[in-house]
C-alpha positions in Angstrom: 4.8 31.5 -16.6 2.6 33.3 -14.1 1.4 32.5 -10.6 -2.3 33.2 -10.1 -4.6 33.2 -7.1 -8.0 31.5 -7.0 -9.7 34.8 -6.7 -7.9 36.0 -9.8 -8.9 33.1 -12.0 -12.0 31.0 -12.5 -12.1 28.4 -15.3 -14.5 29.6 -18.0 -17.2 27.5 -19.4 -15.4 26.7 -22.6 -12.2 25.4 -20.8 -11.4 21.7 -20.5 -11.3 20.8 -16.8 -9.6 17.9 -15.2 -10.6 17.3 -11.6 -10.6 14.8 -8.7 -13.2 12.1 -9.4 -16.2 12.2 -7.1 -17.2 8.5 -7.5 -15.1 6.9 -4.7 -16.5 9.3 -2.1 -20.1 8.7 -3.4 -19.7 4.9 -3.3 -18.2 4.9 0.2 -20.9 7.3 1.4 -23.7 5.1 0.1 -22.1 1.9 1.5 -21.6 3.4 5.0 -25.1 4.8 5.0 -26.6 1.5 4.0 -24.6 -0.4 6.6 -25.7 2.1 9.3 -29.3 1.8 8.4 -29.1 -2.0 8.1 -27.5 -2.4 11.5 -30.0 -0.1 13.2 -32.9 -2.0 11.7 -31.4 -5.3 12.8 -31.0 -4.1 16.4 -34.5 -2.5 16.6 -36.5 -5.1 14.7 -34.6 -8.4 14.9 -33.1 -8.3 18.4 -29.5 -8.1 17.4 -27.1 -7.5 20.3 -27.1 -4.0 21.7 -23.4 -3.7 21.5 -23.8 -3.3 17.8 -24.9 0.3 18.5 -21.2 1.0 18.8 -20.9 -0.1 15.2 -23.8 2.1 14.2 -22.2 5.1 15.9 -18.9 4.5 14.1 -20.5 4.0 10.7 -22.6 7.1 11.2 -19.5 9.2 11.9 -17.8 7.7 8.9 -20.9 8.5 6.8 -20.8 12.1 8.0 -17.1 12.4 7.0 -17.7 10.9 3.6 -20.7 13.2 3.1 -18.4 16.2 3.8 -15.8 14.8 1.4 -18.4 14.3 -1.3 -19.8 17.9 -0.8 -16.2 19.2 -1.0 -15.6 17.3 -4.2 -18.7 18.9 -5.7 -17.4 22.4 -5.1 -16.2 24.5 -8.1 -12.7 24.6 -6.4 -12.3 20.9 -7.3 -10.2 21.2 -10.4 -6.5 20.4 -10.9 -5.7 21.0 -14.5 -7.4 23.5 -16.9 -6.8 23.7 -20.6 -7.9 27.2 -21.5 -7.1 28.0 -25.1 -3.4 28.5 -25.5 -2.9 28.3 -21.7 -2.4 25.3 -19.4 -3.3 26.1 -15.7 -2.3 23.8 -12.8 -3.9 24.3 -9.4 -1.5 23.0 -6.9 -3.7 23.6 -3.9 -5.8 20.6 -2.9 -9.5 20.9 -3.3 -9.7 19.6 0.3 -8.1 22.9 1.4 -10.9 25.0 -0.1 -11.1 27.0 3.2 -7.7 28.6 2.6 -7.4 32.2 1.5 -8.4 32.6 -2.2 -6.0 35.5 -2.5 -3.0 33.2 -2.0 -1.0 32.1 -5.1 -2.3 28.6 -5.9 -2.2 28.3 -9.7 0.6 27.9 -12.2 -0.2 29.4 -15.6 1.8 28.1 -18.5 1.6 29.2 -22.1 1.5 26.1 -24.3 4.7 27.3 -26.1 6.5 27.2 -22.8 6.1 23.4 -22.6 9.0 21.7 -24.3 7.4 18.2 -24.2 4.8 16.3 -22.3 4.8 12.6 -21.2 2.9 9.9 -19.4 5.1 8.9 -16.5 4.5 5.5 -15.0 6.1 4.6 -11.7 6.0 1.4 -9.7 5.7 2.2 -6.0 7.0 -0.3 -3.5 6.3 -0.1 0.2 8.0 -2.7 2.5 7.0 -3.3 6.0 7.8 -5.9 8.6 4.9 -8.1 7.5 4.4 -7.4 3.8 5.4 -5.7 0.6 2.9 -3.6 -1.3 3.2 -2.5 -4.9 1.0 -0.2 -7.0 1.3 1.9 -10.1 1.3 5.7 -10.1 0.6 7.5 -13.4 1.6 11.2 -13.7 1.5 13.9 -16.3 5.1 15.1 -16.7 5.8 18.5 -18.4 9.3 19.4 -19.6 9.9 23.1 -19.1 12.7 25.6 -19.5 15.0 25.4 -16.5 14.7 29.1 -15.8 11.0 28.7 -14.9 11.6 26.3 -12.0 12.9 28.7 -9.4 9.5 30.5 -9.1 7.6 27.2 -9.3 9.7 25.6 -6.6 9.3 28.6 -4.3 5.5 28.5 -4.9 5.1 24.8 -4.1 7.3 25.1 -1.0 5.3 28.1 0.2 2.0 26.1 -0.2 3.4 23.1 1.7 4.5 25.4 4.6 1.3 27.5 4.6 -0.5 27.3 8.0 -4.2 26.4 7.9 -6.6 29.3 8.8 -8.5 29.2 12.0 -11.9 27.4 11.9 -13.4 28.0 15.3 -11.0 26.6 17.8 -9.0 24.4 15.4 -6.8 24.5 12.3 -7.4 21.9 9.6 -5.1 21.2 6.7 -5.2 18.3 4.3 -1.6 17.1 3.5 -2.7 16.3 -0.1 0.1 17.2 -2.5 0.1 16.0 -6.1 2.3 18.6 -8.0 6.1 18.4 -7.7 9.3 19.2 -9.7 12.0 16.7 -10.6 15.6 17.2 -11.6 15.0 20.9 -12.2 13.5 20.2 -15.6 10.1 18.5 -15.1 6.8 19.5 -13.5 4.9 16.3 -12.5 1.2 16.1 -11.7 0.0 12.8 -10.2 -3.0 11.6 -12.2 -3.6 8.2 -10.8 -2.4 7.0 -7.4 -3.5 6.0 -4.0 -4.8 9.5 -3.1 -5.2 11.1 -6.5 -7.5 10.1 -9.3 -8.1 12.8 -11.9 -10.9 12.6 -14.6 -11.0 12.6 -17.6 -8.1 10.3 -18.2 -4.5 11.3 -18.8 -4.8 10.1 -22.4 -7.5 12.8 -22.9 -5.1 15.7 -22.2 -2.2 14.0 -24.0 -4.4 13.8 -27.1 -5.4 17.5 -26.8 -1.8 18.6 -26.4 -0.4 16.4 -29.1 -1.0 18.8 -31.9 1.2 21.5 -30.4 3.6 19.7 -28.0 5.8 16.6 -28.5 4.8 13.5 -26.6 7.0 10.9 -24.9 6.4 8.1 -22.3 8.6 7.1 -19.4 8.5 4.4 -16.7 10.6 4.1 -13.5 10.8 1.8 -10.5 10.5 3.4 -7.0 13.8 3.8 -5.2 14.7 1.6 -2.3 16.1 3.4 0.7 17.8 0.5 2.5 21.2 0.9 0.9 21.2 4.6 0.3 23.9 6.9 1.7 22.8 9.6 4.1 23.0 12.2 1.3 21.0 10.0 -1.1 18.4 9.4 1.6 18.0 13.1 2.3 17.2 13.7 -1.4 14.8 10.8 -1.4 13.0 12.1 1.7 12.5 15.4 0.0 11.2 13.7 -3.2 8.7 11.8 -1.1 7.5 14.9 0.7 7.2 16.8 -2.5 4.9 14.1 -3.9 2.8 14.1 -0.7 4.1 10.8 0.7 5.0 12.2 4.1 3.8 9.1 6.0 6.3 6.9 4.2 9.1 9.4 4.6 8.4 9.4 8.3 8.4 5.6 8.4 11.7 5.4 6.7 13.4 7.8 9.1 12.0 5.9 12.1 13.4 2.6 10.8 16.7 4.1 9.6 17.6 6.3 12.6 15.3 5.0 15.4 13.5 8.3 15.5 10.1 8.8 17.2 7.3 10.2 15.0 7.9 13.7 16.4 11.7 13.5 15.8 11.1 12.2 12.2 8.7 15.1 11.4 11.2 17.6 12.8 13.9 16.1 10.7 11.7 16.4 7.6 10.8 20.1 8.4 14.5 20.9 8.9 15.5 19.1 5.7 12.9 20.8 3.6 13.9 24.1 5.1 17.5 23.6 4.0 16.4 22.5 0.5 14.4 25.7 0.2 
């Protein structure tokens, strides 16, 4: 296992690349642009109420945001998993943070023979609020590795989560988009399909490509429910949520459980992750 920087590795043309799909950003961009143009035409040519210009302005801003997201998705830095001969490379830096320093460690390189087994992990996620209960499926690629590899991997993932965004003019911008995490000190998990992550080609494609050299399994779990957890169990669950990028839900749980403000909940999470590191 090695840690590589983006400046130190570029996927070659013969490699098999798995990246964030560009289709949702494109569809949303086209929809917002069409609605913006349609509203403007309606106001100018059909006498629709002038207040609709507020809607035009809002849709125009959203269109600009989605255009930026689509352009970012088209950049060569939009890749997550790369199968390069006898190596499997996992880029744990989000493509949305393409403006970060390319010399930072951001890639886990594994030799195929370092992978004990690989599985498709399905998890049912449940989010309960005062008004409703939402459920959805999360599908992840789960790699079983030798336990000795995880100390360096954990340190690298933690360093990336804590990394400050570089200055961009007068602001710092960082996308809290995390999709690689470790579990139980034996598994490396990459979210393939979820609310904020959709990799293409499908997870079945990489499983088929690895099946000739690595044993395959399949697992399925239900999301944990925090209501009846002890304080220690809740701390571990909060860390798991943050490692999988679900910081918003972790913050919501702490606000309900302890009556924290948003600022207090975020400080609790920062302190908790610091202790775990």
